[in-house]
C-alpha positions, 0 to 999 in steps of 0.5 A: 668328606662324607658321602651321600649315605652319611649326609642323607641317612634319614632319607635312605632308611639306612642302618649300619656303620660300615659304609662303602663310599668314595666321597660321592655327592656334593657336586657343584650347581653352577650358573650357565649365564654365558651358555644361555645368553649365547642362545638368547635364553633369558631365564635362569639356568644352572648345571648340576655337575654330576660328572664331578662324582668320584668315577666321573658320573652320577652312577656313584650316588646309587652305587655307594648304597647298592654296594654297601647293602650288598656287602651287608648281605655278605654278597661276594660279587657285584654284576651289571650290564652297562654302556660304560658309566655303571661298569666304571662305578660298580668296579670302583665301589666293588674294589673299595668294598673288597668284592669281585665285579663282573660287567657285561657290555655291548661289544664295540658300543662302549667309550674307551675311557669307561671300559678302561676305568672298569678294567683298572679297578679289576673288573672282569669284562664280558663283551656281549654281541648285541645291544645293552638291552640284551646284556641286561637280560643276561645279567638279570637272568644270571642274578636269579640263579647265583649268589651275586648282587645285580647293581643295575638300576633295577636294584632299588638301592640304586634309585634310592641313592640317586634321589639325593641329587634332588635333595642337593639341588633344593639345599643349594637353591633354597627351593625347587627349580621350575624345570629339571632337564636330563638325559634319558637312557635306561630311565632310572635317573629321571625316576630317582630325581622325581622321587627325591623332589617329592620326598623333600616336599613331603618333609617340608624342605621345599614347597614346590615341585619341578617339571621333569623334562627328559630327553632321549636320542632320536635313534634311541627313543622308545619311550617317546615312540611308545615301542621298543627300539630293537636296534637303537642308534646314536653317537651318545652311547650312554643313552643308546638303549632301546628298552629302558628298565625303568620305563613305567616309573619314568612315565609316572615322573613325567605325568605327575610332574606335568613334565615331558619326555622328548627327542633330541638329535645327535646334531643338537647334542653335539652343538650343545656339547661344544657350546657348553665347553666353549662358553662355560669351561665345562666338559661333559660327555655327549649324552649329558648334552641331551639335557642342554639340547632339551633346554634349547628346544624347550626355550624355542617352543616357548616353554620357559618364561623369564621367571623360570629356574631351570637345572640341567643335569650333566651326568658324565665327564667328557674325558670318558669319551675322548673319541667324540672330543677328538672328532669335534676338535679335529673338525675345527683345527689341526695342530702343527709343530712350529720351530722355536723361531716361528713362535713369536710371529705365530703369537703376534698373529693370533693376538691380532686376530689373524690366522697364525702362519 
C-alpha cells in the first residue's frame, strides 16, 4: 500500500523516487451513530481514525515527508522533543530510513507505551527535567548548531504531510464536513487540517470549507487563556503543552474558518473516551477524546443543527497509554479467578442480567 506522499504527490511539491514510508494514511472514516445517539446528538458524526496509522498516531503523515526530505539532504540524525507520539513516529521512520534518532521527553510525563515504542526502534531517549516546552526549546537550540534535522511540527514538512488527512476526509465524504473537531496540543495539526481543506477548495476538489473546532485541556489551555501556561497539567499527556509552537497559525485556522478553540476538562475527556469504547468499539488515547468532548460541548451549546456533518479526529491509539485504561476499567469491575466448576453458574447469572457469583 502506498503512503501519503505517493497518493498526494502533486499537493506536496515532492520530487524524488526514494520515499521513506510505512504505508501511512488511508485511515478509516467511520460513522459514530451509537455514540451520538447515546448522547441525543441528531446531526451526522464521523470519526477519522488516525490511530490506525502505522505507529498508532497521526504523526506518521508528517513524519514520512520530514524523514524522506531529511534523507534527501543526507542528514544522519533526526531529533525531536515529544510527549510521546512524535517520539514513536520519529524513531520508527528513522529506523526505516537507516538514520539515528534522538528524542527528548519531559521526565515522568510520557505514557509508557509511547516511550517503549521509541526505544524498541532504537532511539536514544533523553529525559529532561521540566515540561515539554522546555524540551522543545533545547531541541530547537541543538538543531541550530549541529548537523541534525529537527522533526517536530516546527519543521514545515511535518505540517505538509499532516494536511493530507483533510484531503482524505473530502475524498471519502465527497464534500467537506461542516465541522471538524480535534485536540489541540502543540497546535500543528489544527493548522495542517485547515491548510489541507483550503488547498482542496482552491483545487476545486470541494466547494465548501469546514469550521475548525479545536479543544485544549482545562489545565493546559494557553491559546484559550491568551497566555503561556508555565506548569500545564492534565491527565491527557499528549496535549499537556503550555506554549504551543504553532500558536499563531492555529489562531488563523480558527479565525479564517469561523471556528473556535475552547476548553474541555479531564472529566469530560474521560467520559467521552469511555463512551466511545463502549458504544463504538473504538479505543483511542485520552487526548483524542478531546475532540469527542468538544463535539458534546458544541452540541449542548446549540452549535450543531440536524444538517451538520461533523468529523472528530481521533489522533492516537488507546494502547499507547495502558495506565489510563487500567484506571478506568479498575473503577468498574475487578477480575477474579473462578474454578472450572463455577463457570456454568457464572455464565448463567450473567446471561440473566444478574451479578455473577
